[in-house]
N, CA, C, O and CB atoms as a CASP TS submission, in Angstrom:
PFRMAT TS
TARGET T0000
AUTHOR 0000-0000-0000
METHOD Language model
MODEL 1
PARENT N/A
ATOM      1  N   MET     1       3.039  22.135  13.514  1.00  0.00           N
ATOM      2  CA  MET     1       3.305  21.298  12.327  1.00  0.00           C
ATOM      3  C   MET     1       3.767  20.190  13.136  1.00  0.00           C
ATOM      4  O   MET     1       3.179  19.147  12.850  1.00  0.00           O
ATOM      5  CB  MET     1       4.366  21.867  11.162  1.00  0.00           C
ATOM      6  N   THR     2       4.682  20.071  14.108  1.00  0.00           N
ATOM      7  CA  THR     2       4.976  18.690  14.843  1.00  0.00           C
ATOM      8  C   THR     2       3.804  17.821  15.560  1.00  0.00           C
ATOM      9  O   THR     2       3.789  16.595  15.668  1.00  0.00           O
ATOM     10  CB  THR     2       5.981  19.002  15.967  1.00  0.00           C
ATOM     11  N   TRP     3       3.029  18.548  15.926  1.00  0.00           N
ATOM     12  CA  TRP     3       2.221  18.133  16.840  1.00  0.00           C
ATOM     13  C   TRP     3       1.126  17.352  16.171  1.00  0.00           C
ATOM     14  O   TRP     3       0.352  16.705  16.877  1.00  0.00           O
ATOM     15  CB  TRP     3       1.777  19.218  17.618  1.00  0.00           C
ATOM     16  N   LEU     4       0.989  17.363  14.755  1.00  0.00           N
ATOM     17  CA  LEU     4      -0.010  17.086  13.987  1.00  0.00           C
ATOM     18  C   LEU     4       0.796  15.677  13.556  1.00  0.00           C
ATOM     19  O   LEU     4       0.162  14.628  13.673  1.00  0.00           O
ATOM     20  CB  LEU     4      -0.452  18.302  12.832  1.00  0.00           C
ATOM     21  N   TRP     5       1.852  15.637  13.178  1.00  0.00           N
ATOM     22  CA  TRP     5       2.554  14.176  12.882  1.00  0.00           C
ATOM     23  C   TRP     5       2.353  13.508  14.212  1.00  0.00           C
ATOM     24  O   TRP     5       2.289  12.279  14.222  1.00  0.00           O
ATOM     25  CB  TRP     5       4.310  14.217  12.438  1.00  0.00           C
ATOM     26  N   SER     6       2.222  14.333  15.594  1.00  0.00           N
ATOM     27  CA  SER     6       2.288  13.370  16.736  1.00  0.00           C
ATOM     28  C   SER     6       0.656  12.337  17.171  1.00  0.00           C
ATOM     29  O   SER     6       0.335  11.439  17.950  1.00  0.00           O
ATOM     30  CB  SER     6       2.765  14.485  18.106  1.00  0.00           C
ATOM     31  N   VAL     7      -0.001  13.211  16.059  1.00  0.00           N
ATOM     32  CA  VAL     7      -1.566  12.894  16.601  1.00  0.00           C
ATOM     33  C   VAL     7      -1.824  11.767  15.665  1.00  0.00           C
ATOM     34  O   VAL     7      -2.379  10.684  15.850  1.00  0.00           O
ATOM     35  CB  VAL     7      -2.844  14.260  16.434  1.00  0.00           C
ATOM     36  N   LEU     8      -1.363  12.218  14.775  1.00  0.00           N
ATOM     37  CA  LEU     8      -1.182  11.456  13.270  1.00  0.00           C
ATOM     38  C   LEU     8      -0.554   9.598  13.663  1.00  0.00           C
ATOM     39  O   LEU     8      -0.830   8.554  13.071  1.00  0.00           O
ATOM     40  CB  LEU     8       0.387  12.619  12.120  1.00  0.00           C
ATOM     41  N   LEU     9       0.221   9.806  14.714  1.00  0.00           N
ATOM     42  CA  LEU     9       1.289   8.783  14.812  1.00  0.00           C
ATOM     43  C   LEU     9       0.430   7.636  16.275  1.00  0.00           C
ATOM     44  O   LEU     9       0.425   6.409  16.382  1.00  0.00           O
ATOM     45  CB  LEU     9       3.166   9.782  15.303  1.00  0.00           C
ATOM     46  N   VAL    10      -0.262   8.840  17.283  1.00  0.00           N
ATOM     47  CA  VAL    10      -0.742   7.841  17.708  1.00  0.00           C
ATOM     48  C   VAL    10      -2.151   7.660  17.613  1.00  0.00           C
ATOM     49  O   VAL    10      -2.792   7.059  18.475  1.00  0.00           O
ATOM     50  CB  VAL    10      -0.354   7.747  18.770  1.00  0.00           C
ATOM     51  N   VAL    11      -2.675   8.186  16.538  1.00  0.00           N
ATOM     52  CA  VAL    11      -3.919   7.550  15.859  1.00  0.00           C
ATOM     53  C   VAL    11      -3.727   6.605  15.145  1.00  0.00           C
ATOM     54  O   VAL    11      -4.714   5.981  14.758  1.00  0.00           O
ATOM     55  CB  VAL    11      -4.621   8.294  15.103  1.00  0.00           C
ATOM     56  N   GLY    12      -2.363   6.176  14.723  1.00  0.00           N
ATOM     57  CA  GLY    12      -2.422   4.983  13.911  1.00  0.00           C
ATOM     58  C   GLY    12      -1.720   3.985  14.477  1.00  0.00           C
ATOM     59  O   GLY    12      -1.613   2.834  14.054  1.00  0.00           O
ATOM     60  N   VAL    13      -1.173   4.524  15.591  1.00  0.00           N
ATOM     61  CA  VAL    13      -0.968   3.418  16.624  1.00  0.00           C
ATOM     62  C   VAL    13      -2.111   2.731  17.372  1.00  0.00           C
ATOM     63  O   VAL    13      -1.977   1.516  17.523  1.00  0.00           O
ATOM     64  CB  VAL    13      -0.165   3.939  17.625  1.00  0.00           C
ATOM     65  N   ALA    14      -3.096   3.244  17.812  1.00  0.00           N
ATOM     66  CA  ALA    14      -4.090   2.997  18.334  1.00  0.00           C
ATOM     67  C   ALA    14      -5.191   1.932  17.122  1.00  0.00           C
ATOM     68  O   ALA    14      -5.921   0.973  17.374  1.00  0.00           O
ATOM     69  CB  ALA    14      -4.557   4.468  18.828  1.00  0.00           C
ATOM     70  N   LEU    15      -4.905   2.575  15.910  1.00  0.00           N
ATOM     71  CA  LEU    15      -6.087   2.378  14.603  1.00  0.00           C
ATOM     72  C   LEU    15      -5.346   0.136  14.649  1.00  0.00           C
ATOM     73  O   LEU    15      -5.953  -0.932  14.575  1.00  0.00           O
ATOM     74  CB  LEU    15      -5.447   4.011  12.207  1.00  0.00           C
ATOM     75  N   LEU    16      -4.165   0.425  14.770  1.00  0.00           N
ATOM     76  CA  LEU    16      -3.161  -0.878  14.299  1.00  0.00           C
ATOM     77  C   LEU    16      -3.457  -1.503  15.245  1.00  0.00           C
ATOM     78  O   LEU    16      -4.034  -2.576  15.067  1.00  0.00           O
ATOM     79  CB  LEU    16      -1.541  -0.808  14.110  1.00  0.00           C
ATOM     80  N   GLY    17      -3.121  -0.982  16.768  1.00  0.00           N
ATOM     81  CA  GLY    17      -3.391  -2.016  18.050  1.00  0.00           C
ATOM     82  C   GLY    17      -5.396  -2.889  18.195  1.00  0.00           C
ATOM     83  O   GLY    17      -5.772  -4.000  18.566  1.00  0.00           O
ATOM     84  N   TYR    18      -5.938  -1.993  17.825  1.00  0.00           N
ATOM     85  CA  TYR    18      -7.624  -2.275  17.526  1.00  0.00           C
ATOM     86  C   TYR    18      -7.731  -3.265  16.335  1.00  0.00           C
ATOM     87  O   TYR    18      -8.582  -4.149  16.424  1.00  0.00           O
ATOM     88  CB  TYR    18      -8.548  -0.750  17.046  1.00  0.00           C
ATOM     89  N   THR    19      -7.000  -3.204  15.301  1.00  0.00           N
ATOM     90  CA  THR    19      -7.198  -4.084  14.100  1.00  0.00           C
ATOM     91  C   THR    19      -6.356  -5.745  14.771  1.00  0.00           C
ATOM     92  O   THR    19      -6.931  -6.828  14.874  1.00  0.00           O
ATOM     93  CB  THR    19      -6.260  -3.174  12.431  1.00  0.00           C
ATOM     94  N   ALA    20      -4.804  -5.428  15.153  1.00  0.00           N
ATOM     95  CA  ALA    20      -4.512  -6.334  15.592  1.00  0.00           C
ATOM     96  C   ALA    20      -5.332  -7.206  16.492  1.00  0.00           C
ATOM     97  O   ALA    20      -5.333  -8.409  16.230  1.00  0.00           O
ATOM     98  CB  ALA    20      -3.652  -6.015  15.935  1.00  0.00           C
ATOM     99  N   VAL    21      -6.056  -6.761  17.555  1.00  0.00           N
ATOM    100  CA  VAL    21      -7.233  -7.330  18.462  1.00  0.00           C
ATOM    101  C   VAL    21      -7.956  -8.070  17.921  1.00  0.00           C
ATOM    102  O   VAL    21      -7.897  -9.274  18.173  1.00  0.00           O
ATOM    103  CB  VAL    21      -8.081  -6.500  19.000  1.00  0.00           C
ATOM    104  N   ARG    22      -8.841  -7.564  17.029  1.00  0.00           N
ATOM    105  CA  ARG    22      -9.896  -8.021  16.118  1.00  0.00           C
ATOM    106  C   ARG    22      -9.418  -8.968  14.960  1.00  0.00           C
ATOM    107  O   ARG    22     -10.109  -9.817  14.397  1.00  0.00           O
ATOM    108  CB  ARG    22     -10.558  -6.803  15.518  1.00  0.00           C
ATOM    109  N   VAL    23      -8.509  -8.756  14.789  1.00  0.00           N
ATOM    110  CA  VAL    23      -7.674 -10.437  13.958  1.00  0.00           C
ATOM    111  C   VAL    23      -7.496 -11.183  14.760  1.00  0.00           C
ATOM    112  O   VAL    23      -8.029 -12.269  14.536  1.00  0.00           O
ATOM    113  CB  VAL    23      -6.149 -10.511  13.240  1.00  0.00           C
ATOM    114  N   LEU    24      -6.753 -11.079  15.998  1.00  0.00           N
ATOM    115  CA  LEU    24      -6.952 -12.463  16.601  1.00  0.00           C
ATOM    116  C   LEU    24      -7.704 -12.879  17.285  1.00  0.00           C
ATOM    117  O   LEU    24      -7.427 -13.988  17.743  1.00  0.00           O
ATOM    118  CB  LEU    24      -6.254 -12.839  17.132  1.00  0.00           C
ATOM    119  N   ALA    25      -8.987 -12.259  17.704  1.00  0.00           N
ATOM    120  CA  ALA    25     -10.261 -12.502  17.850  1.00  0.00           C
ATOM    121  C   ALA    25     -10.696 -13.125  16.888  1.00  0.00           C
ATOM    122  O   ALA    25     -11.530 -13.957  17.244  1.00  0.00           O
ATOM    123  CB  ALA    25     -10.938 -11.552  18.051  1.00  0.00           C
ATOM    124  N   GLY    26     -10.467 -13.099  15.564  1.00  0.00           N
ATOM    125  CA  GLY    26     -11.372 -13.444  14.429  1.00  0.00           C
ATOM    126  C   GLY    26     -12.395 -12.955  14.194  1.00  0.00           C
ATOM    127  O   GLY    26     -13.325 -13.599  13.708  1.00  0.00           O
ATOM    128  N   GLY    27     -12.465 -11.636  14.500  1.00  0.00           N
ATOM    129  CA  GLY    27     -13.856 -11.562  14.146  1.00  0.00           C
ATOM    130  C   GLY    27     -13.750 -10.198  13.218  1.00  0.00           C
ATOM    131  O   GLY    27     -14.625  -9.383  13.512  1.00  0.00           O
ATOM    132  N   LEU    28     -12.737  -9.721  12.012  1.00  0.00           N
ATOM    133  CA  LEU    28     -12.813  -9.090  10.591  1.00  0.00           C
ATOM    134  C   LEU    28     -12.887 -10.124   9.721  1.00  0.00           C
ATOM    135  O   LEU    28     -13.661  -9.881   8.796  1.00  0.00           O
ATOM    136  CB  LEU    28     -11.641  -8.194  10.181  1.00  0.00           C
ATOM    137  N   ALA    29     -12.381 -11.164   9.673  1.00  0.00           N
ATOM    138  CA  ALA    29     -12.682 -12.500   8.811  1.00  0.00           C
ATOM    139  C   ALA    29     -14.140 -12.830   8.303  1.00  0.00           C
ATOM    140  O   ALA    29     -14.604 -12.854   7.163  1.00  0.00           O
ATOM    141  CB  ALA    29     -12.294 -13.725   9.673  1.00  0.00           C
ATOM    142  N   ASP    30     -14.705 -13.076   9.546  1.00  0.00           N
ATOM    143  CA  ASP    30     -15.930 -13.712   9.161  1.00  0.00           C
ATOM    144  C   ASP    30     -17.270 -12.764   9.640  1.00  0.00           C
ATOM    145  O   ASP    30     -18.412 -13.176   9.843  1.00  0.00           O
ATOM    146  CB  ASP    30     -15.937 -15.227   9.858  1.00  0.00           C
ATOM    147  N   GLY    31     -16.761 -11.346   9.756  1.00  0.00           N
ATOM    148  CA  GLY    31     -17.705 -10.377  10.543  1.00  0.00           C
ATOM    149  C   GLY    31     -18.742 -10.801  12.101  1.00  0.00           C
ATOM    150  O   GLY    31     -19.640 -10.124  12.603  1.00  0.00           O
ATOM    151  N   SER    32     -18.174 -12.193  12.567  1.00  0.00           N
ATOM    152  CA  SER    32     -18.578 -12.005  13.979  1.00  0.00           C
ATOM    153  C   SER    32     -18.426 -11.587  15.090  1.00  0.00           C
ATOM    154  O   SER    32     -18.980 -11.973  16.119  1.00  0.00           O
ATOM    155  CB  SER    32     -18.666 -12.511  14.296  1.00  0.00           C
ATOM    156  N   GLY    33     -17.548 -10.646  14.931  1.00  0.00           N
ATOM    157  CA  GLY    33     -16.933 -10.091  15.926  1.00  0.00           C
ATOM    158  C   GLY    33     -16.588 -10.521  17.030  1.00  0.00           C
ATOM    159  O   GLY    33     -16.764  -9.971  18.117  1.00  0.00           O
ATOM    160  N   GLY    34     -15.713 -12.246  16.661  1.00  0.00           N
ATOM    161  CA  GLY    34     -15.069 -12.681  16.832  1.00  0.00           C
ATOM    162  C   GLY    34     -15.659 -13.738  18.094  1.00  0.00           C
ATOM    163  O   GLY    34     -15.030 -14.158  19.065  1.00  0.00           O
ATOM    164  N   ALA    35     -17.427 -14.062  17.617  1.00  0.00           N
ATOM    165  CA  ALA    35     -17.952 -14.423  19.056  1.00  0.00           C
ATOM    166  C   ALA    35     -17.835 -16.385  18.888  1.00  0.00           C
ATOM    167  O   ALA    35     -17.688 -17.018  17.842  1.00  0.00           O
ATOM    168  CB  ALA    35     -19.994 -13.615  19.338  1.00  0.00           C
ATOM    169  N   ASP    36     -17.922 -16.755  19.848  1.00  0.00           N
ATOM    170  CA  ASP    36     -17.837 -18.396  19.676  1.00  0.00           C
ATOM    171  C   ASP    36     -18.600 -19.090  19.058  1.00  0.00           C
ATOM    172  O   ASP    36     -19.804 -18.831  19.030  1.00  0.00           O
ATOM    173  CB  ASP    36     -17.899 -19.059  20.677  1.00  0.00           C
ATOM    174  N   LEU    37     -18.151 -19.972  18.519  1.00  0.00           N
ATOM    175  CA  LEU    37     -18.984 -20.240  17.689  1.00  0.00           C
ATOM    176  C   LEU    37     -19.818 -21.894  18.501  1.00  0.00           C
ATOM    177  O   LEU    37     -20.858 -22.491  18.219  1.00  0.00           O
ATOM    178  CB  LEU    37     -18.079 -20.295  16.105  1.00  0.00           C
ATOM    179  N   ARG    38     -18.923 -22.101  19.381  1.00  0.00           N
ATOM    180  CA  ARG    38     -19.528 -23.390  20.183  1.00  0.00           C
ATOM    181  C   ARG    38     -20.796 -23.032  21.028  1.00  0.00           C
ATOM    182  O   ARG    38     -20.638 -22.993  22.248  1.00  0.00           O
ATOM    183  CB  ARG    38     -18.385 -24.021  21.260  1.00  0.00           C
ATOM    184  N   THR    39     -21.750 -22.828  20.634  1.00  0.00           N
ATOM    185  CA  THR    39     -22.776 -22.121  21.665  1.00  0.00           C
ATOM    186  C   THR    39     -23.797 -23.194  22.038  1.00  0.00           C
ATOM    187  O   THR    39     -23.558 -24.335  21.642  1.00  0.00           O
ATOM    188  CB  THR    39     -23.606 -20.749  20.986  1.00  0.00           C
ATOM    189  N   SER    40     -25.031 -22.948  22.832  1.00  0.00           N
ATOM    190  CA  SER    40     -25.310 -24.199  23.297  1.00  0.00           C
ATOM    191  C   SER    40     -26.076 -24.501  22.405  1.00  0.00           C
ATOM    192  O   SER    40     -26.029 -25.724  22.270  1.00  0.00           O
ATOM    193  CB  SER    40     -25.788 -24.393  24.553  1.00  0.00           C
ATOM    194  N   SER    41     -27.202 -23.763  21.271  1.00  0.00           N
ATOM    195  CA  SER    41     -27.796 -24.320  20.312  1.00  0.00           C
ATOM    196  C   SER    41     -27.133 -24.560  19.152  1.00  0.00           C
ATOM    197  O   SER    41     -27.618 -24.498  18.022  1.00  0.00           O
ATOM    198  CB  SER    41     -28.735 -23.735  20.096  1.00  0.00           C
ATOM    199  N   GLY    42     -25.977 -24.844  19.457  1.00  0.00           N
ATOM    200  CA  GLY    42     -25.383 -25.047  18.063  1.00  0.00           C
ATOM    201  C   GLY    42     -25.605 -24.583  16.571  1.00  0.00           C
ATOM    202  O   GLY    42     -25.858 -25.215  15.546  1.00  0.00           O
ATOM    203  N   GLY    43     -25.378 -22.971  16.886  1.00  0.00           N
ATOM    204  CA  GLY    43     -26.201 -22.053  15.786  1.00  0.00           C
ATOM    205  C   GLY    43     -25.851 -22.328  14.351  1.00  0.00           C
ATOM    206  O   GLY    43     -25.340 -23.396  14.017  1.00  0.00           O
ATOM    207  N   PRO    44     -26.152 -21.270  13.421  1.00  0.00           N
ATOM    208  CA  PRO    44     -26.468 -21.808  12.490  1.00  0.00           C
ATOM    209  C   PRO    44     -24.993 -21.618  11.304  1.00  0.00           C
ATOM    210  O   PRO    44     -24.734 -22.053  10.182  1.00  0.00           O
ATOM    211  CB  PRO    44     -27.922 -21.199  12.176  1.00  0.00           C
ATOM    212  N   ARG    45     -24.140 -20.528  12.525  1.00  0.00           N
ATOM    213  CA  ARG    45     -22.384 -19.986  11.972  1.00  0.00           C
ATOM    214  C   ARG    45     -21.730 -21.484  12.154  1.00  0.00           C
ATOM    215  O   ARG    45     -20.890 -21.973  11.398  1.00  0.00           O
ATOM    216  CB  ARG    45     -21.314 -18.471  13.299  1.00  0.00           C
ATOM    217  N   ALA    46     -22.324 -22.139  13.380  1.00  0.00           N
ATOM    218  CA  ALA    46     -21.170 -23.075  13.702  1.00  0.00           C
ATOM    219  C   ALA    46     -21.021 -24.299  12.657  1.00  0.00           C
ATOM    220  O   ALA    46     -19.984 -24.902  12.384  1.00  0.00           O
ATOM    221  CB  ALA    46     -21.394 -23.674  15.191  1.00  0.00           C
ATOM    222  N   ARG    47     -22.544 -24.552  12.054  1.00  0.00           N
ATOM    223  CA  ARG    47     -23.144 -25.912  11.153  1.00  0.00           C
ATOM    224  C   ARG    47     -22.353 -25.151   9.497  1.00  0.00           C
ATOM    225  O   ARG    47     -22.045 -25.718   8.449  1.00  0.00           O
ATOM    226  CB  ARG    47     -25.623 -26.102  11.176  1.00  0.00           C
ATOM    227  N   GLN    48     -22.270 -23.991   9.825  1.00  0.00           N
ATOM    228  CA  GLN    48     -22.145 -23.297   8.372  1.00  0.00           C
ATOM    229  C   GLN    48     -20.492 -23.392   8.052  1.00  0.00           C
ATOM    230  O   GLN    48     -19.921 -23.258   6.969  1.00  0.00           O
ATOM    231  CB  GLN    48     -22.759 -21.474   8.395  1.00  0.00           C
ATOM    232  N   VAL    49     -19.945 -23.663   9.348  1.00  0.00           N
ATOM    233  CA  VAL    49     -18.511 -23.366   9.344  1.00  0.00           C
ATOM    234  C   VAL    49     -18.008 -25.050   8.880  1.00  0.00           C
ATOM    235  O   VAL    49     -17.142 -25.196   8.018  1.00  0.00           O
ATOM    236  CB  VAL    49     -17.885 -22.673  11.086  1.00  0.00           C
ATOM    237  N   LEU    50     -18.794 -26.494   9.702  1.00  0.00           N
ATOM    238  CA  LEU    50     -19.081 -27.967  10.019  1.00  0.00           C
ATOM    239  C   LEU    50     -19.078 -28.080   7.922  1.00  0.00           C
ATOM    240  O   LEU    50     -18.240 -28.488   7.118  1.00  0.00           O
ATOM    241  CB  LEU    50     -21.066 -28.393  11.312  1.00  0.00           C
ATOM    242  N   ASP    51     -20.031 -27.670   7.822  1.00  0.00           N
ATOM    243  CA  ASP    51     -20.521 -27.449   6.157  1.00  0.00           C
ATOM    244  C   ASP    51     -19.134 -26.923   5.267  1.00  0.00           C
ATOM    245  O   ASP    51     -19.248 -27.248   4.085  1.00  0.00           O
ATOM    246  CB  ASP    51     -21.944 -26.009   6.022  1.00  0.00           C
ATOM    247  N   GLU    52     -18.263 -26.420   5.472  1.00  0.00           N
ATOM    248  CA  GLU    52     -17.654 -25.628   4.774  1.00  0.00           C
ATOM    249  C   GLU    52     -16.144 -26.623   5.093  1.00  0.00           C
ATOM    250  O   GLU    52     -15.568 -27.021   4.080  1.00  0.00           O
ATOM    251  CB  GLU    52     -17.867 -23.912   5.254  1.00  0.00           C
ATOM    252  N   ARG    53     -15.610 -26.957   6.287  1.00  0.00           N
ATOM    253  CA  ARG    53     -14.674 -27.815   6.538  1.00  0.00           C
ATOM    254  C   ARG    53     -15.048 -29.009   5.776  1.00  0.00           C
ATOM    255  O   ARG    53     -14.248 -29.360   4.909  1.00  0.00           O
ATOM    256  CB  ARG    53     -14.495 -28.017   7.930  1.00  0.00           C
ATOM    257  N   TYR    54     -16.135 -29.709   5.939  1.00  0.00           N
ATOM    258  CA  TYR    54     -16.148 -30.937   5.431  1.00  0.00           C
ATOM    259  C   TYR    54     -16.095 -30.677   3.863  1.00  0.00           C
ATOM    260  O   TYR    54     -15.115 -31.196   3.331  1.00  0.00           O
ATOM    261  CB  TYR    54     -17.383 -31.747   5.955  1.00  0.00           C
ATOM    262  N   ALA    55     -16.827 -30.079   3.134  1.00  0.00           N
ATOM    263  CA  ALA    55     -16.640 -29.583   1.800  1.00  0.00           C
ATOM    264  C   ALA    55     -15.175 -29.296   1.242  1.00  0.00           C
ATOM    265  O   ALA    55     -14.893 -29.556   0.073  1.00  0.00           O
ATOM    266  CB  ALA    55     -17.388 -28.379   1.735  1.00  0.00           C
ATOM    267  N   ALA    56     -14.244 -28.739   2.145  1.00  0.00           N
ATOM    268  CA  ALA    56     -12.727 -28.894   1.543  1.00  0.00           C
ATOM    269  C   ALA    56     -11.713 -29.575   1.773  1.00  0.00           C
ATOM    270  O   ALA    56     -10.497 -29.379   1.796  1.00  0.00           O
ATOM    271  CB  ALA    56     -12.155 -28.056   1.588  1.00  0.00           C
ATOM    272  N   GLY    57     -12.598 -30.654   1.988  1.00  0.00           N
ATOM    273  CA  GLY    57     -11.651 -31.668   3.055  1.00  0.00           C
ATOM    274  C   GLY    57     -11.508 -32.200   3.966  1.00  0.00           C
ATOM    275  O   GLY    57     -11.313 -33.413   4.045  1.00  0.00           O
ATOM    276  N   GLU    58     -11.564 -31.490   4.798  1.00  0.00           N
ATOM    277  CA  GLU    58     -10.530 -31.360   6.357  1.00  0.00           C
ATOM    278  C   GLU    58     -10.872 -32.060   7.018  1.00  0.00           C
ATOM    279  O   GLU    58      -9.999 -32.470   7.784  1.00  0.00           O
ATOM    280  CB  GLU    58     -10.445 -30.198   7.280  1.00  0.00           C
ATOM    281  N   LEU    59     -12.534 -32.777   7.230  1.00  0.00           N
ATOM    282  CA  LEU    59     -13.187 -33.987   7.748  1.00  0.00           C
ATOM    283  C   LEU    59     -13.493 -35.189   6.914  1.00  0.00           C
ATOM    284  O   LEU    59     -13.852 -35.241   5.738  1.00  0.00           O
ATOM    285  CB  LEU    59     -14.343 -33.615   8.252  1.00  0.00           C
ATOM    286  N   SER    60     -13.240 -36.287   7.909  1.00  0.00           N
ATOM    287  CA  SER    60     -13.924 -37.294   6.867  1.00  0.00           C
ATOM    288  C   SER    60     -15.456 -37.734   7.394  1.00  0.00           C
ATOM    289  O   SER    60     -15.747 -37.807   8.588  1.00  0.00           O
ATOM    290  CB  SER    60     -12.908 -38.768   6.714  1.00  0.00           C
ATOM    291  N   THR    61     -16.163 -37.947   6.557  1.00  0.00           N
ATOM    292  CA  THR    61     -17.666 -38.401   6.225  1.00  0.00           C
ATOM    293  C   THR    61     -18.129 -38.733   7.819  1.00  0.00           C
ATOM    294  O   THR    61     -19.109 -38.165   8.301  1.00  0.00           O
ATOM    295  CB  THR    61     -17.783 -39.965   5.005  1.00  0.00           C
ATOM    296  N   GLN    62     -17.395 -39.628   8.526  1.00  0.00           N
ATOM    297  CA  GLN    62     -17.542 -40.278   9.548  1.00  0.00           C
ATOM    298  C   GLN    62     -17.191 -38.801  10.910  1.00  0.00           C
ATOM    299  O   GLN    62     -17.677 -38.731  12.040  1.00  0.00           O
ATOM    300  CB  GLN    62     -16.420 -41.771   9.386  1.00  0.00           C
ATOM    301  N   GLU    63     -16.469 -38.073  10.415  1.00  0.00           N
ATOM    302  CA  GLU    63     -16.256 -36.913  11.735  1.00  0.00           C
ATOM    303  C   GLU    63     -17.165 -35.828  11.390  1.00  0.00           C
ATOM    304  O   GLU    63     -17.395 -35.025  12.294  1.00  0.00           O
ATOM    305  CB  GLU    63     -14.575 -36.186  11.924  1.00  0.00           C
ATOM    306  N   TYR    64     -17.740 -35.638  10.234  1.00  0.00           N
ATOM    307  CA  TYR    64     -18.933 -35.001  10.169  1.00  0.00           C
ATOM    308  C   TYR    64     -19.956 -34.975  10.953  1.00  0.00           C
ATOM    309  O   TYR    64     -20.315 -34.238  11.872  1.00  0.00           O
ATOM    310  CB  TYR    64     -19.350 -35.238   9.346  1.00  0.00           C
ATOM    311  N   GLU    65     -20.538 -36.272  10.237  1.00  0.00           N
ATOM    312  CA  GLU    65     -21.751 -36.686  10.794  1.00  0.00           C
ATOM    313  C   GLU    65     -21.786 -36.620  12.619  1.00  0.00           C
ATOM    314  O   GLU    65     -22.837 -36.354  13.202  1.00  0.00           O
ATOM    315  CB  GLU    65     -21.960 -38.236  10.178  1.00  0.00           C
ATOM    316  N   GLU    66     -20.627 -36.873  13.290  1.00  0.00           N
ATOM    317  CA  GLU    66     -20.901 -36.815  14.822  1.00  0.00           C
ATOM    318  C   GLU    66     -20.549 -35.859  15.106  1.00  0.00           C
ATOM    319  O   GLU    66     -20.682 -35.632  16.309  1.00  0.00           O
ATOM    320  CB  GLU    66     -20.403 -37.659  15.703  1.00  0.00           C
ATOM    321  N   ARG    67     -19.907 -34.727  14.259  1.00  0.00           N
ATOM    322  CA  ARG    67     -20.244 -33.130  14.902  1.00  0.00           C
ATOM    323  C   ARG    67     -21.239 -32.847  14.538  1.00  0.00           C
ATOM    324  O   ARG    67     -21.981 -32.747  15.515  1.00  0.00           O
ATOM    325  CB  ARG    67     -19.454 -31.931  14.594  1.00  0.00           C
ATOM    326  N   ARG    68     -21.940 -32.560  13.300  1.00  0.00           N
ATOM    327  CA  ARG    68     -23.366 -32.878  13.108  1.00  0.00           C
ATOM    328  C   ARG    68     -23.998 -33.238  14.275  1.00  0.00           C
ATOM    329  O   ARG    68     -24.406 -32.357  15.032  1.00  0.00           O
ATOM    330  CB  ARG    68     -23.579 -33.905  12.186  1.00  0.00           C
ATOM    331  N   ALA    69     -24.162 -34.595  14.575  1.00  0.00           N
ATOM    332  CA  ALA    69     -24.879 -34.972  15.825  1.00  0.00           C
ATOM    333  C   ALA    69     -24.755 -34.003  17.055  1.00  0.00           C
ATOM    334  O   ALA    69     -25.770 -33.496  17.533  1.00  0.00           O
ATOM    335  CB  ALA    69     -24.376 -36.314  16.247  1.00  0.00           C
ATOM    336  N   VAL    70     -23.748 -33.798  17.465  1.00  0.00           N
ATOM    337  CA  VAL    70     -23.148 -32.962  18.692  1.00  0.00           C
ATOM    338  C   VAL    70     -24.016 -31.632  18.552  1.00  0.00           C
ATOM    339  O   VAL    70     -24.580 -31.199  19.557  1.00  0.00           O
ATOM    340  CB  VAL    70     -21.317 -32.634  18.577  1.00  0.00           C
ATOM    341  N   LEU    71     -24.131 -31.007  17.394  1.00  0.00           N
ATOM    342  CA  LEU    71     -24.464 -29.727  17.284  1.00  0.00           C
ATOM    343  C   LEU    71     -25.875 -29.770  17.231  1.00  0.00           C
ATOM    344  O   LEU    71     -26.472 -28.807  17.710  1.00  0.00           O
ATOM    345  CB  LEU    71     -23.847 -29.057  16.189  1.00  0.00           C
ATOM    346  N   ALA    72     -26.589 -30.794  16.692  1.00  0.00           N
ATOM    347  CA  ALA    72     -28.369 -31.172  16.529  1.00  0.00           C
ATOM    348  C   ALA    72     -28.512 -31.522  18.066  1.00  0.00           C
ATOM    349  O   ALA    72     -29.691 -31.436  18.411  1.00  0.00           O
ATOM    350  CB  ALA    72     -28.931 -32.806  15.273  1.00  0.00           C
ATOM    351  N   ARG    73     -27.850 -31.808  18.862  1.00  0.00           N
ATOM    352  CA  ARG    73     -28.035 -32.042  20.471  1.00  0.00           C
ATOM    353  C   ARG    73     -27.604 -30.891  21.385  1.00  0.00           C
ATOM    354  O   ARG    73     -27.797 -30.957  22.599  1.00  0.00           O
ATOM    355  CB  ARG    73     -27.170 -33.300  20.957  1.00  0.00           C
ATOM    356  N   GLY    74     -27.001 -29.802  20.784  1.00  0.00           N
ATOM    357  CA  GLY    74     -27.132 -28.786  21.919  1.00  0.00           C
ATOM    358  C   GLY    74     -25.674 -28.722  22.365  1.00  0.00           C
ATOM    359  O   GLY    74     -25.324 -27.654  22.867  1.00  0.00           O
ATOM    360  N   GLU    75     -24.658 -29.817  22.249  1.00  0.00           N
ATOM    361  CA  GLU    75     -23.681 -29.797  22.976  1.00  0.00           C
ATOM    362  C   GLU    75     -22.492 -28.980  22.485  1.00  0.00           C
ATOM    363  O   GLU    75     -22.804 -28.412  21.439  1.00  0.00           O
ATOM    364  CB  GLU    75     -23.417 -31.010  23.203  1.00  0.00           C
ATOM    365  N   ASP    76     -21.232 -28.714  22.865  1.00  0.00           N
ATOM    366  CA  ASP    76     -20.388 -28.192  22.533  1.00  0.00           C
ATOM    367  C   ASP    76     -19.021 -29.272  22.399  1.00  0.00           C
ATOM    368  O   ASP    76     -18.017 -28.897  21.792  1.00  0.00           O
ATOM    369  CB  ASP    76     -20.398 -27.112  23.365  1.00  0.00           C
ATOM    370  N   GLY    77     -19.092 -30.527  22.976  1.00  0.00           N
ATOM    371  CA  GLY    77     -18.221 -31.397  22.935  1.00  0.00           C
ATOM    372  C   GLY    77     -16.953 -31.725  23.674  1.00  0.00           C
ATOM    373  O   GLY    77     -16.090 -32.599  23.742  1.00  0.00           O
ATOM    374  N   SER    78     -17.292 -30.569  24.192  1.00  0.00           N
ATOM    375  CA  SER    78     -16.313 -30.380  25.621  1.00  0.00           C
ATOM    376  C   SER    78     -16.502 -31.330  26.830  1.00  0.00           C
ATOM    377  O   SER    78     -15.808 -31.192  27.837  1.00  0.00           O
ATOM    378  CB  SER    78     -16.579 -28.913  26.301  1.00  0.00           C
TER
END
């Protein structure tokens, strides 16, 4: 019976570690699997995040337009 608790503990620690890695990579919240938003094509997810940040008031109109132009050109701004 003690071995059962040991197995459950190991499985629990493994799941906790897996979840921590996924959360730190940003993969659970948005379903992207931790994918980088800075794609060479300025993909739809990057534009969606930009639109959301603008709508939330995190970006000025000037910043929004500049970043939108960068995505349209396919550059990552770095």
